[in-house]
A tleap script that builds the chain and sets N, CA, C and O, in Angstrom:
source leaprc.protein.ff14SB
mol = sequence {
  NMET ARG GLN LEU ILE ILE ARG TRP ILE ASN
  ARG ILE LEU LEU VAL LEU VAL VAL LEU VAL
  LEU LEU VAL PHE VAL THR ASP SER ILE THR
  LEU ARG LEU ARG PHE PRO SER ASN ARG PRO
  GLN PHE ASP THR VAL GLN ILE ARG PRO TYR
  TYR ALA VAL LYS MET LYS ASP GLY LYS THR
  GLU PHE MET PHE ASP GLN PRO GLN ASP GLU
  THR CYS VAL ASN ALA LEU LEU PRO GLN LEU
  GLY PHE ARG PRO CYS TRP TYR VAL LYS ARG
  SER LYS THR LYS ARG ILE ASP VAL CLYS
}
set mol.1.N position { -25.786 23.418 32.841 }
set mol.1.CA position { -25.381 22.122 33.474 }
set mol.1.C position { -25.432 20.802 32.753 }
set mol.1.O position { -24.627 19.890 32.940 }
set mol.2.N position { -26.403 20.774 31.948 }
set mol.2.CA position { -26.516 19.620 31.006 }
set mol.2.C position { -25.350 19.508 29.869 }
set mol.2.O position { -24.860 18.426 29.546 }
set mol.3.N position { -25.026 20.560 29.394 }
set mol.3.CA position { -23.935 20.575 28.451 }
set mol.3.C position { -22.566 20.371 29.119 }
set mol.3.O position { -21.633 20.031 28.391 }
set mol.4.N position { -22.349 20.553 30.478 }
set mol.4.CA position { -21.193 20.355 31.206 }
set mol.4.C position { -21.259 18.750 31.354 }
set mol.4.O position { -20.269 18.148 30.940 }
set mol.5.N position { -22.168 18.096 31.822 }
set mol.5.CA position { -22.259 16.619 31.958 }
set mol.5.C position { -21.933 15.954 30.597 }
set mol.5.O position { -21.172 14.987 30.581 }
set mol.6.N position { -22.453 16.410 29.507 }
set mol.6.CA position { -22.337 15.862 28.180 }
set mol.6.C position { -20.868 15.967 27.732 }
set mol.6.O position { -20.283 15.050 27.156 }
set mol.7.N position { -20.312 17.161 28.043 }
set mol.7.CA position { -18.946 17.384 27.712 }
set mol.7.C position { -17.971 16.539 28.549 }
set mol.7.O position { -16.876 16.269 28.055 }
set mol.8.N position { -18.260 16.139 29.675 }
set mol.8.CA position { -17.533 15.254 30.659 }
set mol.8.C position { -17.615 13.926 30.144 }
set mol.8.O position { -16.637 13.179 30.175 }
set mol.9.N position { -18.975 13.500 29.562 }
set mol.9.CA position { -19.068 12.079 29.157 }
set mol.9.C position { -18.172 12.013 27.960 }
set mol.9.O position { -17.385 11.079 27.805 }
set mol.10.N position { -18.291 13.009 27.108 }
set mol.10.CA position { -17.475 12.843 25.792 }
set mol.10.C position { -15.924 12.718 25.940 }
set mol.10.O position { -15.235 11.997 25.217 }
set mol.11.N position { -15.471 13.466 26.913 }
set mol.11.CA position { -13.948 13.431 27.229 }
set mol.11.C position { -13.774 12.075 27.945 }
set mol.11.O position { -12.758 11.485 27.577 }
set mol.12.N position { -14.419 11.511 28.761 }
set mol.12.CA position { -14.233 10.251 29.303 }
set mol.12.C position { -14.211 9.239 28.218 }
set mol.12.O position { -13.224 8.508 28.147 }
set mol.13.N position { -15.124 9.114 27.412 }
set mol.13.CA position { -15.303 8.284 26.153 }
set mol.13.C position { -13.960 8.299 25.338 }
set mol.13.O position { -13.432 7.230 25.032 }
set mol.14.N position { -13.416 9.481 24.993 }
set mol.14.CA position { -12.516 9.707 24.162 }
set mol.14.C position { -11.419 9.215 24.890 }
set mol.14.O position { -10.668 8.555 24.172 }
set mol.15.N position { -10.995 9.318 26.277 }
set mol.15.CA position { -10.068 8.804 26.860 }
set mol.15.C position { -9.859 7.242 26.905 }
set mol.15.O position { -8.787 6.648 26.783 }
set mol.16.N position { -11.206 6.665 27.121 }
set mol.16.CA position { -11.272 5.344 27.089 }
set mol.16.C position { -10.824 4.661 25.764 }
set mol.16.O position { -10.083 3.678 25.757 }
set mol.17.N position { -11.326 5.252 24.635 }
set mol.17.CA position { -10.937 4.914 23.287 }
set mol.17.C position { -9.445 5.008 22.968 }
set mol.17.O position { -8.785 4.133 22.408 }
set mol.18.N position { -9.036 6.112 23.373 }
set mol.18.CA position { -7.479 6.276 23.315 }
set mol.18.C position { -6.548 5.441 24.073 }
set mol.18.O position { -5.438 5.135 23.638 }
set mol.19.N position { -7.057 5.036 25.332 }
set mol.19.CA position { -6.457 3.920 26.195 }
set mol.19.C position { -6.607 2.313 25.707 }
set mol.19.O position { -5.762 1.450 25.944 }
set mol.20.N position { -7.711 2.126 25.065 }
set mol.20.CA position { -7.776 0.884 24.341 }
set mol.20.C position { -6.919 0.817 23.178 }
set mol.20.O position { -6.196 -0.164 23.002 }
set mol.21.N position { -6.952 1.869 22.304 }
set mol.21.CA position { -5.895 1.850 21.040 }
set mol.21.C position { -4.460 1.721 21.566 }
set mol.21.O position { -3.617 1.012 21.016 }
set mol.22.N position { -4.251 2.410 22.602 }
set mol.22.CA position { -2.826 2.567 23.189 }
set mol.22.C position { -2.259 0.957 23.548 }
set mol.22.O position { -1.150 0.497 23.275 }
set mol.23.N position { -3.206 0.391 24.129 }
set mol.23.CA position { -3.061 -0.964 24.722 }
set mol.23.C position { -2.838 -1.972 23.497 }
set mol.23.O position { -1.985 -2.860 23.510 }
set mol.24.N position { -3.642 -1.741 22.530 }
set mol.24.CA position { -3.486 -2.777 21.263 }
set mol.24.C position { -2.251 -2.525 20.564 }
set mol.24.O position { -1.554 -3.491 20.253 }
set mol.25.N position { -1.843 -1.205 20.239 }
set mol.25.CA position { -0.587 -0.971 19.542 }
set mol.25.C position { 0.508 -1.196 20.333 }
set mol.25.O position { 1.560 -1.553 19.803 }
set mol.26.N position { 0.428 -1.045 21.517 }
set mol.26.CA position { 1.733 -1.350 22.475 }
set mol.26.C position { 2.017 -2.819 22.445 }
set mol.26.O position { 3.156 -3.250 22.265 }
set mol.27.N position { 0.888 -3.643 22.638 }
set mol.27.CA position { 0.820 -5.032 22.466 }
set mol.27.C position { 1.387 -5.506 21.226 }
set mol.27.O position { 2.208 -6.423 21.238 }
set mol.28.N position { 0.962 -4.881 20.018 }
set mol.28.CA position { 1.329 -5.162 18.741 }
set mol.28.C position { 2.793 -4.897 18.461 }
set mol.28.O position { 3.443 -5.683 17.772 }
set mol.29.N position { 3.318 -3.814 18.976 }
set mol.29.CA position { 4.679 -3.525 18.791 }
set mol.29.C position { 5.702 -4.361 19.661 }
set mol.29.O position { 6.819 -4.646 19.229 }
set mol.30.N position { 5.283 -4.711 20.829 }
set mol.30.CA position { 5.961 -5.500 21.580 }
set mol.30.C position { 6.154 -6.914 21.142 }
set mol.30.O position { 7.179 -7.545 21.401 }
set mol.31.N position { 5.163 -7.387 20.486 }
set mol.31.CA position { 5.118 -8.651 19.869 }
set mol.31.C position { 5.982 -8.715 18.691 }
set mol.31.O position { 6.672 -9.720 18.519 }
set mol.32.N position { 6.020 -7.571 17.716 }
set mol.32.CA position { 6.594 -7.583 16.476 }
set mol.32.C position { 8.214 -7.433 16.673 }
set mol.32.O position { 9.072 -8.008 16.004 }
set mol.33.N position { 8.418 -6.534 17.739 }
set mol.33.CA position { 9.736 -6.323 18.122 }
set mol.33.C position { 10.508 -7.338 18.978 }
set mol.33.O position { 11.697 -7.210 19.273 }
set mol.34.N position { 9.658 -8.439 19.376 }
set mol.34.CA position { 10.081 -9.409 20.421 }
set mol.34.C position { 10.815 -8.744 21.588 }
set mol.34.O position { 11.986 -8.891 21.935 }
set mol.35.N position { 9.746 -7.894 22.170 }
set mol.35.CA position { 10.205 -7.393 23.498 }
set mol.35.C position { 9.389 -7.896 24.585 }
set mol.35.O position { 8.166 -7.829 24.469 }
set mol.36.N position { 9.973 -8.447 25.743 }
set mol.36.CA position { 11.406 -8.746 25.938 }
set mol.36.C position { 12.005 -9.741 25.058 }
set mol.36.O position { 11.243 -10.588 24.591 }
set mol.37.N position { 13.285 -9.783 24.742 }
set mol.37.CA position { 13.930 -10.581 23.833 }
set mol.37.C position { 13.870 -12.130 24.050 }
set mol.37.O position { 14.035 -12.915 23.116 }
set mol.38.N position { 13.644 -12.492 25.234 }
set mol.38.CA position { 13.684 -13.895 25.498 }
set mol.38.C position { 12.231 -14.580 25.207 }
set mol.38.O position { 12.093 -15.799 25.317 }
set mol.39.N position { 11.267 -13.811 24.869 }
set mol.39.CA position { 9.942 -14.197 24.710 }
set mol.39.C position { 9.718 -14.644 23.234 }
set mol.39.O position { 9.843 -13.887 22.271 }
set mol.40.N position { 9.382 -15.927 23.168 }
set mol.40.CA position { 9.086 -16.267 21.651 }
set mol.40.C position { 7.772 -15.613 21.210 }
set mol.40.O position { 6.829 -15.376 21.965 }
set mol.41.N position { 7.820 -15.362 19.950 }
set mol.41.CA position { 6.311 -14.699 19.379 }
set mol.41.C position { 5.191 -15.763 19.423 }
set mol.41.O position { 4.080 -15.571 19.917 }
set mol.42.N position { 5.631 -16.948 18.826 }
set mol.42.CA position { 4.602 -17.927 18.817 }
set mol.42.C position { 4.863 -19.162 19.908 }
set mol.42.O position { 5.908 -19.352 20.530 }
set mol.43.N position { 3.647 -19.944 19.975 }
set mol.43.CA position { 3.807 -21.063 20.572 }
set mol.43.C position { 2.792 -22.036 20.111 }
set mol.43.O position { 1.925 -21.566 19.373 }
set mol.44.N position { 2.714 -23.423 20.426 }
set mol.44.CA position { 1.810 -24.183 20.108 }
set mol.44.C position { 1.068 -25.011 21.373 }
set mol.44.O position { 1.707 -25.498 22.306 }
set mol.45.N position { -0.234 -25.075 21.254 }
set mol.45.CA position { -0.836 -25.801 22.392 }
set mol.45.C position { -1.818 -26.822 21.817 }
set mol.45.O position { -2.604 -26.520 20.919 }
set mol.46.N position { -1.751 -28.011 22.347 }
set mol.46.CA position { -2.541 -29.119 22.106 }
set mol.46.C position { -3.945 -28.991 22.319 }
set mol.46.O position { -4.196 -28.992 23.524 }
set mol.47.N position { -4.977 -28.878 21.578 }
set mol.47.CA position { -6.292 -28.844 21.833 }
set mol.47.C position { -7.083 -30.103 21.275 }
set mol.47.O position { -6.672 -30.812 20.357 }
set mol.48.N position { -8.264 -30.275 21.952 }
set mol.48.CA position { -8.918 -31.283 21.445 }
set mol.48.C position { -10.399 -30.841 21.047 }
set mol.48.O position { -11.325 -30.601 21.822 }
set mol.49.N position { -10.401 -30.791 19.651 }
set mol.49.CA position { -11.612 -30.329 19.037 }
set mol.49.C position { -12.824 -31.405 19.174 }
set mol.49.O position { -12.564 -32.608 19.201 }
set mol.50.N position { -14.091 -30.948 19.255 }
set mol.50.CA position { -15.163 -31.857 19.168 }
set mol.50.C position { -16.392 -31.279 18.393 }
set mol.50.O position { -16.553 -30.059 18.351 }
set mol.51.N position { -17.230 -32.107 17.800 }
set mol.51.CA position { -18.162 -31.882 17.157 }
set mol.51.C position { -19.572 -31.901 17.668 }
set mol.51.O position { -20.013 -32.949 18.138 }
set mol.52.N position { -20.266 -30.887 17.615 }
set mol.52.CA position { -21.638 -30.894 18.218 }
set mol.52.C position { -22.484 -30.904 17.026 }
set mol.52.O position { -22.538 -29.973 16.223 }
set mol.53.N position { -23.255 -32.184 16.931 }
set mol.53.CA position { -24.073 -32.456 15.783 }
set mol.53.C position { -25.456 -32.424 16.178 }
set mol.53.O position { -25.875 -33.337 16.890 }
set mol.54.N position { -26.232 -31.486 15.807 }
set mol.54.CA position { -27.759 -31.335 16.090 }
set mol.54.C position { -28.545 -32.336 15.341 }
set mol.54.O position { -28.723 -32.258 14.125 }
set mol.55.N position { -29.040 -33.337 16.137 }
set mol.55.CA position { -29.992 -34.381 15.332 }
set mol.55.C position { -31.403 -33.789 15.200 }
set mol.55.O position { -31.799 -32.779 15.781 }
set mol.56.N position { -32.128 -34.584 14.326 }
set mol.56.CA position { -33.405 -34.337 13.957 }
set mol.56.C position { -34.377 -34.192 15.134 }
set mol.56.O position { -35.244 -33.319 15.147 }
set mol.57.N position { -34.181 -35.170 16.224 }
set mol.57.CA position { -34.966 -35.104 17.285 }
set mol.57.C position { -34.714 -33.915 18.303 }
set mol.57.O position { -35.355 -33.816 19.348 }
set mol.58.N position { -33.839 -33.122 17.959 }
set mol.58.CA position { -33.508 -31.758 18.874 }
set mol.58.C position { -32.465 -32.191 19.881 }
set mol.58.O position { -32.121 -31.338 20.700 }
set mol.59.N position { -31.938 -33.330 19.939 }
set mol.59.CA position { -30.962 -33.632 20.848 }
set mol.59.C position { -29.544 -33.292 20.174 }
set mol.59.O position { -29.561 -33.134 18.953 }
set mol.60.N position { -28.482 -33.182 20.757 }
set mol.60.CA position { -27.212 -32.922 20.326 }
set mol.60.C position { -26.251 -34.127 20.620 }
set mol.60.O position { -26.026 -34.562 21.750 }
set mol.61.N position { -25.701 -34.621 19.426 }
set mol.61.CA position { -24.504 -35.617 19.816 }
set mol.61.C position { -23.180 -35.057 19.630 }
set mol.61.O position { -22.866 -34.271 18.737 }
set mol.62.N position { -22.406 -35.529 20.559 }
set mol.62.CA position { -20.866 -34.987 20.529 }
set mol.62.C position { -20.050 -36.139 20.056 }
set mol.62.O position { -20.228 -37.294 20.443 }
set mol.63.N position { -19.054 -35.727 19.113 }
set mol.63.CA position { -18.119 -36.694 18.561 }
set mol.63.C position { -16.755 -35.964 18.682 }
set mol.63.O position { -16.533 -34.883 18.137 }
set mol.64.N position { -15.868 -36.639 19.437 }
set mol.64.CA position { -14.436 -36.171 19.715 }
set mol.64.C position { -13.471 -36.487 18.665 }
set mol.64.O position { -13.402 -37.610 18.166 }
set mol.65.N position { -12.715 -35.495 18.322 }
set mol.65.CA position { -11.748 -35.727 17.476 }
set mol.65.C position { -10.335 -36.011 18.015 }
set mol.65.O position { -10.146 -35.992 19.231 }
set mol.66.N position { -9.423 -36.251 17.228 }
set mol.66.CA position { -7.869 -36.520 17.636 }
set mol.66.C position { -7.408 -35.120 18.249 }
set mol.66.O position { -7.950 -34.112 17.796 }
set mol.67.N position { -6.573 -35.007 19.116 }
set mol.67.CA position { -5.914 -33.917 19.635 }
set mol.67.C position { -5.219 -33.313 18.441 }
set mol.67.O position { -4.756 -34.022 17.547 }
set mol.68.N position { -5.134 -31.685 18.430 }
set mol.68.CA position { -4.521 -31.065 17.331 }
set mol.68.C position { -3.691 -29.945 17.900 }
set mol.68.O position { -4.069 -29.382 18.927 }
set mol.69.N position { -2.524 -29.573 17.256 }
set mol.69.CA position { -1.826 -28.577 17.691 }
set mol.69.C position { -2.359 -27.173 17.027 }
set mol.69.O position { -2.627 -27.027 15.834 }
set mol.70.N position { -2.446 -26.274 17.944 }
set mol.70.CA position { -2.874 -24.863 17.487 }
set mol.70.C position { -1.755 -23.857 17.659 }
set mol.70.O position { -1.054 -23.776 18.667 }
set mol.71.N position { -1.662 -23.164 16.670 }
set mol.71.CA position { -0.376 -22.142 16.979 }
set mol.71.C position { -1.215 -20.814 17.650 }
set mol.71.O position { -2.326 -20.431 17.284 }
set mol.72.N position { -0.532 -20.329 18.531 }
set mol.72.CA position { -1.104 -19.304 19.348 }
set mol.72.C position { 0.039 -18.191 19.406 }
set mol.72.O position { 1.198 -18.502 19.128 }
set mol.73.N position { -0.284 -16.961 19.750 }
set mol.73.CA position { 0.652 -15.740 19.878 }
set mol.73.C position { 0.770 -15.366 21.342 }
set mol.73.O position { -0.204 -15.229 22.081 }
set mol.74.N position { 2.016 -15.211 21.702 }
set mol.74.CA position { 2.317 -14.869 23.079 }
set mol.74.C position { 2.096 -13.269 23.171 }
set mol.74.O position { 3.026 -12.478 23.011 }
set mol.75.N position { 0.923 -12.923 23.413 }
set mol.75.CA position { 0.403 -11.509 23.470 }
set mol.75.C position { -0.770 -11.397 24.402 }
set mol.75.O position { -1.297 -12.427 24.821 }
set mol.76.N position { -1.241 -10.132 24.774 }
set mol.76.CA position { -2.268 -9.917 25.519 }
set mol.76.C position { -3.704 -10.192 24.594 }
set mol.76.O position { -4.674 -10.768 25.086 }
set mol.77.N position { -3.682 -9.777 23.439 }
set mol.77.CA position { -4.770 -9.643 22.731 }
set mol.77.C position { -4.532 -10.379 21.289 }
set mol.77.O position { -3.380 -10.462 20.863 }
set mol.78.N position { -5.358 -10.781 20.724 }
set mol.78.CA position { -5.317 -11.558 19.404 }
set mol.78.C position { -4.457 -10.555 18.426 }
set mol.78.O position { -4.736 -9.362 18.304 }
set mol.79.N position { -3.496 -11.133 17.824 }
set mol.79.CA position { -2.639 -10.490 16.997 }
set mol.79.C position { -2.159 -11.522 15.758 }
set mol.79.O position { -1.972 -12.733 15.878 }
set mol.80.N position { -2.020 -10.768 14.611 }
set mol.80.CA position { -1.547 -11.514 13.375 }
set mol.80.C position { -2.488 -12.940 13.133 }
set mol.80.O position { -2.061 -14.037 12.772 }
set mol.81.N position { -3.634 -12.634 13.391 }
set mol.81.CA position { -4.644 -13.893 12.993 }
set mol.81.C position { -4.675 -14.830 14.053 }
set mol.81.O position { -5.569 -15.669 13.944 }
set mol.82.N position { -3.914 -14.924 15.094 }
set mol.82.CA position { -3.998 -15.978 15.995 }
set mol.82.C position { -4.373 -15.551 17.484 }
set mol.82.O position { -4.201 -14.432 17.967 }
set mol.83.N position { -4.899 -16.620 18.090 }
set mol.83.CA position { -5.577 -16.328 19.404 }
set mol.83.C position { -4.374 -16.343 20.500 }
set mol.83.O position { -3.422 -17.121 20.441 }
set mol.84.N position { -4.562 -15.395 21.476 }
set mol.84.CA position { -3.556 -15.313 22.677 }
set mol.84.C position { -3.370 -16.741 23.381 }
set mol.84.O position { -4.337 -17.467 23.613 }
set mol.85.N position { -2.045 -17.089 23.704 }
set mol.85.CA position { -1.724 -18.301 24.280 }
set mol.85.C position { -2.270 -18.499 25.721 }
set mol.85.O position { -2.480 -19.596 26.238 }
set mol.86.N position { -2.474 -17.274 26.304 }
set mol.86.CA position { -3.189 -17.396 27.732 }
set mol.86.C position { -4.608 -17.981 27.582 }
set mol.86.O position { -5.093 -18.825 28.336 }
set mol.87.N position { -5.198 -17.439 26.538 }
set mol.87.CA position { -6.532 -17.938 26.185 }
set mol.87.C position { -6.683 -19.263 25.685 }
set mol.87.O position { -7.597 -19.999 26.057 }
set mol.88.N position { -5.801 -19.596 24.836 }
set mol.88.CA position { -5.821 -21.167 24.292 }
set mol.88.C position { -5.542 -22.127 25.385 }
set mol.88.O position { -6.134 -23.199 25.509 }
set mol.89.N position { -4.548 -21.658 26.226 }
set mol.89.CA position { -4.095 -22.823 27.322 }
set mol.89.C position { -5.264 -22.729 28.333 }
set mol.89.O position { -5.416 -23.693 29.083 }
set mol.90.N position { -5.909 -21.924 28.411 }
set mol.90.CA position { -7.238 -21.846 29.491 }
set mol.90.C position { -8.353 -22.675 28.984 }
set mol.90.O position { -9.091 -23.232 29.797 }
set mol.91.N position { -8.536 -22.801 27.742 }
set mol.91.CA position { -9.536 -23.613 27.004 }
set mol.91.C position { -9.145 -24.548 26.082 }
set mol.91.O position { -9.283 -24.253 24.895 }
set mol.92.N position { -8.647 -25.708 26.404 }
set mol.92.CA position { -7.992 -26.680 25.649 }
set mol.92.C position { -9.131 -27.471 24.880 }
set mol.92.O position { -8.837 -28.576 24.424 }
set mol.93.N position { -10.369 -26.989 24.714 }
set mol.93.CA position { -11.270 -27.801 23.813 }
set mol.93.C position { -11.858 -26.795 22.864 }
set mol.93.O position { -12.026 -25.608 23.141 }
set mol.94.N position { -12.158 -27.375 21.710 }
set mol.94.CA position { -12.785 -26.347 20.810 }
set mol.94.C position { -13.898 -26.993 20.237 }
set mol.94.O position { -13.743 -28.078 19.676 }
set mol.95.N position { -15.200 -26.357 20.326 }
set mol.95.CA position { -16.368 -26.875 19.983 }
set mol.95.C position { -16.748 -26.476 18.563 }
set mol.95.O position { -16.764 -25.264 18.349 }
set mol.96.N position { -17.094 -27.384 17.442 }
set mol.96.CA position { -17.521 -27.138 16.236 }
set mol.96.C position { -18.886 -27.623 16.104 }
set mol.96.O position { -19.233 -28.802 16.177 }
set mol.97.N position { -19.645 -26.589 15.900 }
set mol.97.CA position { -21.314 -26.887 15.470 }
set mol.97.C position { -21.412 -27.222 14.382 }
set mol.97.O position { -20.881 -26.582 13.475 }
set mol.98.N position { -22.182 -28.417 14.156 }
set mol.98.CA position { -22.561 -28.955 12.838 }
set mol.98.C position { -24.080 -29.071 12.855 }
set mol.98.O position { -24.685 -29.684 13.734 }
set mol.99.N position { -24.716 -28.388 11.735 }
set mol.99.CA position { -26.052 -28.413 11.715 }
set mol.99.C position { -26.782 -29.522 10.747 }
set mol.99.O position { -28.011 -29.583 10.695 }
savepdb mol mol.pdb
quit
């Protein structure tokens, strides 16, 4: 009985790993082949970076920088070294910790 449960758990884990890989590969292929054809591969989103500087007294001081353009990829997952546009558009600030 115990071996049967272990076998089922192994099968479920294998199926999950294969599904995750399939989603990533499909996302990558559709991005590189520009499918659908009217979707651009890349986009730019204006973000506002800010620095969180840790002070000696334990407090944190925030310093805001000028807005900058960030290149993002129109895909479900991060591809080609860029973050997905849906994620960048959702969080238009970027925190940079300075110690």
